[in-house]
Steps between C-alpha positions, in 0.01 A plus 500: 500500500287187532750224571236233459436596140862577400400701194789715368690490830748764388232752407477649850845393625378395847705638791717703260458797735679298766814388314765385746787431260586405143830346392674301226762361740432144622694540825319820588166338416567209733621725781212746473235226495674323791479821704123496456430128526785275619843375386484265200701349217419646159627354173426644157411246233649604165823612337533838672507428872588848619213699352139511608219748453368499854252742650312490829221712642385475860244644743485400866165486678586401855586131517435446130647649185399512135785451256558482127812315382645424157846354436506501118691180410422153634641462851531214747450601862574278801371649823493216750210604724356850506489468880351829614240564233255350252500592132212492250638510144254615232646519147333763284701386197710187453558201726711381792562139601468487878589223745388533863541202730374198306274709271584641158314747279538692178388840623326699228227762456255216577684347797652706779747336741472521880845432647489401868770637733629171643521285185802474266449731203661492155389668179587562139359831380475487121608785275281813502284375787350802675347431841299659775616360835324532834736463795343417839691508828494154656435623853200699373370197310529269800355752744189558289458129428519425875240767570261344252541138608481603866825348632877508463618332182627145544719524190598762239240598239558311174300588190429311183727633227249544214263797529296433187316792344212265412435453873231749603657530846828607339324773304418683822869525591603600149227763483617645831861523378384660173300758693794584725732544200250728330478711813877513547537617141248779559634840609202545732512154657327452835783256584719800587330496840700303757177405677370341181829325426505335842166331432591393146761250619236317704257493206764360261605221739143397587403496133799280413426261787149448369591507130771233501520158660734468799557254783260717706221524242278246675512693827456835326176386338347344811211683668627729774499326839310639793688735730761330719422477871644776718731258684674410170564868424622566854747212481626622161568843649661343807731287287613803300574692820673212683657294221841512670364338817468123572135454404313169516154391393407485870618855572321631190177325596530634854546854368195463273287353776402194295605138491797393288258297290276802435801713410632234264156461336462877457833533321432196284155616394567871450874521427566161335796449733579426866597742778856366513537505121381862509764573764767329289400705194524821705845405627615409149395847386697656787807297396461617140466862608824474697688324220395766249644771724808312624863524388621159370852555638375528858180292495433129465174332410540263795522785752191678366302175477592402857397843628149427368482146637614298197767270641483225236651667194388226260135536593535878509646509147214285370233721660674817377535390140140380486372834626730739312617297199871537583754387758570730797863527387374639167303767687806597702715529189261759353668760718 
């Protein structure tokens, strides 16, 4: 099916071969969708608040998934923040009023919605709206974005909400999704190969990053910089291997065999950061990794932060939220 054209969207029943569930029970609908996406409040608008006509199809392709979701009646959905994933909502039929951060949009066959992971998200899906949804793992999104801008991300990726079909950049993303759906609906699809599926996730994320405006669009469209000097790469590797040790700009420069000024200039020019900020980002990632694996009953944020050199909890919390879009206590509570 060509999503961009939206002609007779029910003719081919996209993703019908991959039906996950179908129900007329509102509670079951909310619980089943929450299992796939995240917990949320769902309220049916209308006289009969117990019945829906909900169906969902889903195919996972590594860190992304293609989904088709229809509720039936008009529903209000309050999610909070998606947190761990991004969602692209593409109505084939009908409309959905979407609020993400300070942006609002009436999503329709002419306007898809790109919902960023770290922004508050609320929507009203109108009756008989039938949508294709692309779910992208946040860690995959941020890893690929960092690879393409050439440095660790200073803040979470935030997209513009409106992916307008009239935008020729958007058409590339929509055409890619249409092609993938066609292949998934084919009995002889080449996407059955795990080797192929692993490369598709990268293609989808890169296409989205270049199709839709984000807070990293300017960097993504800049000409590629020349290769970083070897001493910058050596220091990056050294920091990763010795992040738990008391490193200073002097000790890093001594290891690299260059002056502190040259080291600072190299990081500024080729990594858009400083050596110590790079070290802090690495330690923040180590803290996050520990918090994600820790048991809240026996672990405190303060203990983990101190173990990685963050003794001022106020400053640490600010750095952490800026980098990951949530408080460290929120990360710990995910367990």
